[in-house]
N, C-alpha and C positions, 0 to 999 in steps of 0.2 A: 279235584285235579284241575278243573276249569278255572276255579278262583285263583289257584296258584299261578297259572298261566297269565291270567289277566294281571295279576299283581306284578309279575315279573316283566310283563311287557310295559306296564306303566313305569316301572323303575327304569327300564331301558330308555324309555321316552323322556324321562326326567334327567337322566344322566346326558342324553344327546342335547337336550335343550340347555342345560347348565354349560356343556361344553361350547355350544354356539355362542352363549352369552360371553363366556370368558374369551373366546376367540375375537368376537367383536369388540370388546374392551380393549384387548391387547392392540388390535389393529388400530383403533381410534387413538391409543396413547402413543403410537409410533409417529414421530414427526414426519411430515411429508417432505421429501427431497426438494431442494430448491431447483427450478428450472434452470437451464443454462442461461448465461448472460448474453451469449452470441450464438448465432446460427442463422442459416438461410439468408445470409448476407446482411444481417441486422446486429448491431452491437449496442448495448445499453451501459450507461455509466451514471451513477448517482452523483450529483454535484453538491447537494446540500439537502439536509433533512432538519426541519425545525418544527416545534410544537407551540401552539399559541392558544390563549384563552379568548382572544379576539382576533380578527383578521380584517384590516381596513375598517375597523369600527363596527364590524358585524360579528355578533355573538353566535357561537355554534348552537344548533338545535339539540344535538345529542349530548356533548360533553366537552370536546376539545378539537382544535384544528390541527390536522397533520398536513404540513406543506412539503412537497418533495419536488426538487428540481432535477430532472433527468435529461441528459443528453443522449440522443440516438443517432447512430451512424448507419447509413445504408450503403453497403458495398454491392448490393445486387442490382439487377437491371430494371426493377420495377419500382415506381413511386408508391409509397405508402401513405394513407391518410387515417391514422387511428382516431376514432372518436372516443369520447369519455367512457363509452360502454366497453371499450377494449382494454381498459386499464383496470387493475384491481389491487387493493391493499389486502394481504392475507397474513394470517398467523401460521406458525410452523404446524399446527395440528390440521389445518385445512377445515376447521369447523366454522370460521368466521372469515367473512370478506366484505369488501365495500369498494364501491366505485367513486371516482372523484365527483365533486359537485358539478353538475352540468353547467350552471349558470357562471362558474368561475373557471371553466376550461377553454383554453384557446386552441382551437383545431389548427394544427399545422401539417401541411404535406412534407413528407420525408422523401426528398428526390434522391435518385441514384447519385452516388459520390459526394453526398452532402451530409452535413451534421445539422440537427434541429434540437432545440431545447424545449421541453415540455413542462409546464408548471402545473402540478397536480395538487388540488386542495381537497382534503377528505374531512368530512364533518363525521366525528367518530365518538361512540360511547366510551366512557372512561375505563370500562372494562375490556375493552378491544385494544390490544397493543400489538399491531402487526409488526412483522419482522422482515417483510419483503414486499415488492411491488412487481407485479406480473402483467406483461403485455401479450394479448392474444393476436396472433398473426392470421392473415386472410387464408393461409393454407392449413389451419387447424392447430398449428404448433404454438407453443408458448415460450416466452423468454422471461426471465426474472433476475431481480438484483436484490441483494440485502439491503436493508434500510441502515446503513451504517454512515453516519455523518462524520467523515473523516477529516483530516487537516485540509485547510484551505490550500489548494494546489492549482498551478496552471499547467495544463498539458500542451506541449509544443512539438513540432516537427521541424527540424532545422536542416536546410540543404542549401545548395548553390543555384543561383539562377542559370539559365541555359547559356548565357554569354560569360558567366563567371564573374561578373562585376559586382553581385551583391550576394550576401547571405540572406536566404528567405526563411523566416521564422513564421510558421503557420500555427495558429491556436487551435487545438484539437479538443480541449475541454476547459472550463473555467468556472470558478465559484460564482454563485448568483450575485447580482448586485454590484459587480466589479465595474467602476466607471473608467473611461478613458483618461479623464482629468485627475483621478486620484490614484492611478497606477503609474509607477515610476520605473524607468529603465536606466541602469548603470552599466558602463563598460570600463574594465580595467585592462591594462596592457599586460604583457608576459611577466613583467617584474612587480606587478601588483599596484602600479600607479594608476591614477584615474585618467582614462581616455575620454570618457563622457560622463560628466557629472549627472546625478540623478535628475531626470527630466520626465515629466508627465507624457504620456503617449500622445496626448492631443496637442502638445506643444512642440513635437518633433518636426523639423523641417529639413529636408534632405540637402538643400543648397547651403545650409549652415553647419550642420553636424553630421551630415552623410547618414542619417537614419531617418526613416519615415514610417508612419502608422498608416496602414491601408485598411480601413474597416470594411467589413462585409456588409453591415447594416448602416445605421444612421450615425455611428460614431460616438454615441453618448455613452452606451455601455460596451464593454468588452464582450465580444461574441465569438462563438466557434466560427472558424474559417477567416477570421481577421488575420492580417499579416503584417510583420515588421520587416523592412528591408534595411540592411546594414551593408554599407560600401565595403568591399573586401580590401580596398587599398587602405582606407582609414582604420579599419579593423581587421587585420590579417589574422590568419589561423594562429592559435596560441592565446588570443585575447578572450577574456572571460566576460560573460554578462550576468546580470542579476536583475530580475523583475520583482517588484514588491509593491504593496499598498501601504497604508498607514500603520497597519499592525502586524503584517506577516510577509516573510520572504516567500514568494509564490513559486519561483523557479530559478534555477542558476545552472551555468554549464560553460563550456568552452568551445569556441568556433574551431572546427577542424574539418579536414577533407579537401 
């Protein structure tokens, strides 16, 4: 009788152990949900994702370079200063993660009501193919964005100046590497005729064409928070604009309001 009880108990333990293993395998096989891309006053946008065998002449240690340009927006009241340790590339299973290379990370403070671009370079093993980048916030929460290198687009916000004399076009996101000398703006009137022929941002002068480019940075590269001012008399409501580089139409629209 004792032997039978011991055998039965052993069988129960084997069944329980097998069930735990199956549960663990099922849990590990489930993809981890992607953290939200916005929250707590911070928004993340992926501008560009590229993969390289070398980066600025430097070979990877592990297998390949993953380079990610991310624009962050801070609508909260507190400045944020994420270090390279606060960023991670992860895969959907949650089994693999990697931080950007410290020596190639440029720490930038994300001030309230500002946009900042972060260039993240990861030295990754060829077997690791991440599908997201995650930012750890100081309050313990995380934000994440999928690594989708979508079409080259320019994000803008168009409004009127306080005195009504200008349309103000503020850049909210942009592809990496966009230069002011290689980015052209064109304006058409309501009947489709050219009101402003394609002109580089860096060549615009308000006294001549009633359009001016106001960079937030040094003006060499197009940056988030750069502005374009269009005179409302020269370009009234109903006129359409188009901004493009040498290969792509980045944004188009019509002045209204």
